[in-house]
C-alpha distance (Angstrom), angle and dihedral (degrees) to the residues before:
residue distance angle dihedral
X1 . . .
X2 3.80 . .
X3 3.80 114.6 .
X4 3.80 86.2 -122.5
X5 3.79 92.4 66.4
X6 3.79 98.4 58.6
X7 3.78 138.2 109.0
X8 3.79 96.2 43.7
X9 3.82 122.2 145.7
X10 3.81 102.0 178.5
X11 3.81 102.7 29.4
X12 3.80 126.9 66.1
X13 3.79 130.5 -164.9
X14 3.80 135.1 -152.3
X15 3.78 132.9 173.5
X16 3.77 135.9 -144.5
X17 3.78 106.6 -178.9
X18 3.79 105.6 -58.8
X19 3.80 93.4 -17.9
X20 3.81 113.7 103.1
X21 3.81 120.4 -157.7
X22 3.80 115.6 -153.7
X23 3.82 114.0 -169.0
X24 3.80 128.8 -173.0
X25 3.77 99.0 -134.6
X26 3.79 115.1 -166.0
X27 3.82 101.9 101.0
X28 3.79 93.9 158.6
X29 3.84 87.9 69.1
X30 3.83 96.1 36.4
X31 3.81 86.8 -102.5
X32 3.81 88.5 -69.5
X33 3.79 118.8 172.8
X34 3.81 119.8 -102.6
X35 3.81 132.8 156.9
X36 3.80 93.8 -74.8
X37 3.79 96.5 47.7
X38 3.81 93.4 41.8
X39 3.80 90.8 53.2
X40 3.79 92.0 46.9
X41 3.81 92.7 48.8
X42 3.80 89.3 52.8
X43 3.83 91.3 60.5
X44 3.79 107.8 25.8
X45 3.82 100.1 80.6
X46 3.80 92.6 48.3
X47 3.80 88.6 52.9
X48 3.80 91.9 44.5
X49 3.79 88.7 53.1
X50 3.82 89.9 54.5
X51 3.81 95.1 42.5
X52 3.83 105.7 118.3
X53 3.80 94.9 -157.7
X54 3.82 101.8 61.5
X55 3.80 139.1 64.3
X56 3.82 102.7 172.7
X57 3.80 128.9 40.9
X58 3.81 130.4 -154.3
X59 3.82 117.2 -163.4
X60 3.81 118.2 -160.6
X61 3.78 144.7 147.0
X62 3.78 127.7 -114.7
X63 3.79 117.5 -119.7
X64 3.81 125.3 -2.7
X65 3.82 97.9 -28.9
X66 3.78 134.0 62.6
X67 3.82 95.0 -160.0
X68 3.80 125.6 -36.6
X69 3.81 95.4 -156.8
X70 3.79 124.4 -118.2
X71 3.80 121.1 3.5
X72 3.82 112.3 -119.5
X73 3.80 93.3 -133.7
X74 3.80 88.6 52.5
X75 3.81 91.0 51.6
X76 3.80 91.5 49.3
X77 3.77 92.3 48.4
X78 3.80 90.6 54.9
X79 3.80 91.9 47.5
X80 3.79 89.4 52.8
X81 3.81 92.8 45.7
X82 3.83 111.6 27.5
X83 3.79 91.1 -171.7
X84 3.80 87.1 72.5
X85 3.80 89.0 57.4
X86 3.79 92.5 49.8
X87 3.80 89.2 50.5
X88 3.82 92.5 60.8
X89 3.82 98.0 49.2
X90 3.81 98.1 87.0
X91 3.83 92.8 41.5
X92 3.82 89.2 49.4
X93 3.78 90.5 58.6
X94 3.79 90.7 45.9
X95 3.81 91.1 57.6
X96 3.80 91.1 59.9
X97 3.78 94.6 38.8
X98 3.79 94.1 48.7
X99 3.80 93.2 53.2
X100 3.80 92.5 47.7
X101 3.82 91.3 47.7
X102 3.82 95.7 44.7
X103 3.81 104.4 116.4
X104 3.78 96.6 -164.2
X105 3.81 116.3 84.5
X106 3.80 111.7 -103.5
X107 3.79 125.1 -158.7
X108 3.79 120.9 -160.1
X109 3.79 112.2 -138.5
X110 3.80 95.1 -159.9
X111 3.78 101.1 -160.8
X112 3.81 98.6 161.7
X113 3.79 147.3 -5.0
X114 3.81 118.0 -27.8
X115 3.81 118.6 -165.5
X116 3.79 133.9 172.9
X117 3.78 109.6 -27.8
X118 3.80 86.8 7.2
X119 3.79 89.8 61.3
X120 3.81 91.0 48.4
X121 3.80 91.0 51.2
X122 3.79 90.5 52.8
X123 3.79 96.7 44.6
X124 3.81 94.3 46.1
X125 3.79 87.9 64.0
X126 3.81 117.8 97.6
X127 3.81 96.9 -123.5
X128 3.81 125.5 21.7
X129 3.79 120.9 -157.5
X130 3.81 111.9 -177.0
X131 3.77 134.1 -168.6
X132 3.79 109.7 -121.1
X133 3.83 93.5 -116.7
X134 3.82 98.0 56.3
X135 3.79 128.1 112.9
X136 3.79 125.4 -150.4
X137 3.78 133.3 -174.5
X138 3.77 146.8 125.2
X139 3.82 107.5 -114.4
X140 3.81 96.9 172.4
X141 3.82 90.9 127.5
X142 3.81 89.3 56.7
X143 3.81 86.0 59.6
X144 3.80 90.9 50.9
X145 3.81 94.7 -110.0
X146 3.79 140.1 102.4
X147 3.81 119.7 -98.8
X148 3.78 90.7 -113.2
X149 3.80 99.8 152.8
X150 3.79 99.4 73.7
X151 3.79 110.2 -54.3
X152 3.79 98.6 97.0
X153 3.80 94.9 56.3
X154 3.79 100.0 29.6
X155 3.81 106.1 48.3
X156 3.85 95.3 53.0
X157 3.80 90.2 52.2
X158 3.80 91.8 51.2
X159 3.81 103.8 40.7
X160 3.82 106.3 11.4
X161 3.77 129.3 -100.0
X162 3.79 100.9 -79.2
X163 3.79 95.4 51.3
X164 3.80 91.8 40.1
X165 3.79 93.0 52.3
X166 3.79 91.7 48.9
X167 3.80 90.8 53.6
X168 3.82 96.6 41.3
X169 3.81 95.8 43.8
X170 3.80 93.9 48.3
X171 3.81 97.7 36.0
X172 3.79 87.3 -140.2
X173 3.81 120.7 168.5
X174 3.81 117.6 -129.6
X175 3.77 128.5 -143.8
X176 3.78 116.3 -122.3
X177 3.80 92.1 -106.9
X178 3.81 93.1 50.3
X179 3.80 90.9 47.8
X180 3.80 90.0 49.0
X181 3.80 92.0 51.0
X182 3.82 89.3 51.5
X183 3.79 90.7 53.3
X184 3.81 98.6 -108.7
X185 3.81 94.9 119.6
X186 3.79 131.2 46.8
X187 3.80 94.2 -154.7
X188 3.80 138.7 9.7
X189 3.79 115.0 -162.6
X190 3.81 138.4 166.6
X191 3.80 110.4 -81.9
X192 3.80 92.4 -112.5
X193 3.82 89.8 56.7
X194 3.79 96.8 47.5
X195 3.80 96.9 95.9
X196 3.79 93.3 46.2
X197 3.81 92.8 54.1
X198 3.81 94.7 43.6
X199 3.80 92.2 47.5
X200 3.80 91.7 48.0
X201 3.81 91.2 54.9
X202 3.80 93.4 43.1
X203 3.80 92.4 51.9
X204 3.81 90.9 47.9
X205 3.80 91.0 53.4
X206 3.81 93.0 43.4
X207 3.82 89.9 55.4
X208 3.81 92.7 53.4
X209 3.80 133.1 90.1
X210 3.80 99.9 -74.9
X211 3.79 100.1 -157.3
X212 3.79 91.5 46.1
X213 3.81 90.5 49.9
X214 3.80 94.5 45.7
X215 3.78 95.7 47.7
X216 3.80 93.1 43.7
X217 3.79 87.9 54.9
X218 3.80 91.4 45.9
X219 3.81 92.5 51.8
X220 3.80 92.0 45.8
X221 3.81 91.2 52.2
X222 3.82 96.3 49.5
X223 3.80 95.9 91.1
X224 3.80 92.4 42.8
X225 3.81 90.0 51.7
X226 3.81 90.9 50.3
X227 3.79 91.6 49.5
X228 3.80 92.9 45.6
X229 3.80 94.3 55.0
X230 3.79 98.9 67.5
X231 3.79 97.5 33.0
X232 3.80 93.7 50.1
X233 3.80 93.0 50.5
X234 3.81 91.0 53.0
X235 3.80 93.2 42.1
X236 3.79 93.2 52.2
X237 3.81 90.5 48.4
X238 3.81 93.2 51.7
X239 3.79 91.2 44.3
X240 3.81 89.5 52.8
X241 3.80 90.2 56.6
X242 3.83 90.8 48.5
X243 3.78 92.2 49.3
X244 3.81 94.6 74.7
X245 3.81 97.1 39.2
X246 3.80 128.6 104.5
X247 3.79 96.0 -108.4
X248 3.79 95.1 61.1
X249 3.80 92.5 50.5
X250 3.80 89.6 45.9
X251 3.82 90.9 51.2
X252 3.81 91.6 52.2
X253 3.81 91.0 47.2
X254 3.79 91.8 48.1
X255 3.79 94.0 47.8
X256 3.79 93.9 49.9
X257 3.82 90.7 42.1
X258 3.82 92.0 49.1
X259 3.80 93.5 -126.7
X260 3.83 136.3 114.7
X261 3.81 114.1 -86.9
X262 3.81 122.1 -114.9
X263 3.78 104.5 -142.6
X264 3.82 119.9 -162.2
X265 3.81 108.5 177.1
X266 3.80 117.0 118.1
């Protein structure tokens, strides 16, 4: 493995020729985001871009989940100590930026549920292949916070503003088939065919003209990168205000207590 891709606790790597597999590997927590994983996500795609031994990237989750979004203990820790929240703001923007600036084509192998930041990670990939039993959505509002880590700029570009606002304002999770019909996924396949389809696409890309592929992707992403810049800055600012309000604490309490939240903000 390249010396670049070392020192990771929550992300694993594997190679097949010039195809690099990047797997979120914390199945005991449903691959939920905590300090370690958030930090690693903020650096991994820059290092993947510089990795001399790969041309195509596959992003997946280990176990039954792709990425379940933020870990509740992590959220509570940042409520209790707001300096921890402030410490993740710059890395949060780097996660989005690094995926949009990654020149190598990246395929999402969507093996399980993707929520919040997990959904953004999946949808920022160039091609999404989903197992037919997965769910995807951005339920930030159900946690009493703004979808500041990608959802507010990404979903409107993928499905249009009316559909995006319905999904972001309700925090509803979509079935794989519904997401496919909206245009979020390239392919939906039975779970036992997921690897075959992902590998077929990866091999096709790996056999292509790499500079032509990379620079075509780069040019295609230019407008999305421009749009993301302003929206992400505003989204992160609004989310920061939410983070210390009653509704976010109530959402964490309700989730851990397995009860409906009682929101109060007006």
